Residue, then its C-alpha position, 0 to 999 in steps of 0.5 A: m659180260k656179253g657171254l651171259p644169256w641176259g634173258i635167262v638172268d631176267i627170268i630168274c631175277f623177275t620170276a624167282g625173286p617175287f615168287c620167293t618173296l610172296y611164298f615166304l611172306s605168306d608162310f603161315s608156319h610162324g607163331p605168336a611171339g607175344p600176347g594178342p593175335f597180331y604179334y607174329f614173328y617169322t622163322y629163320n628160314s622164312r627170313l632167309g627166303l624173304a631176303l633171297g627174294v628181295t635180293l634177286i629182285c634188286v639184282g635184276f634191277l641193278i643188272r637192267s640198269f647197268r645194261k641200259h647205261q652201257 
C-alpha cells in the first residue's frame, strides 16, 4: 500500500467527510413527521449523505491509525 498518495487520501477523508456531514445535517428540505414544531425526519438522500460523511471520517481515522502502527 505504499503506492497510494496518503496526503490526497487524508484531504479527501478529512475535508469531504465533514463537509458532507455538515451539509446534509443542515439540509432543511426535511419536513414535519408529527404534531409539533420539533418532530422532523430526514429524507433518504440526507440520510445517505450523512452516512457517507461519517464513513469518510471513520475511514480517515482508520487509515491514519493503520499507518501509525506499521
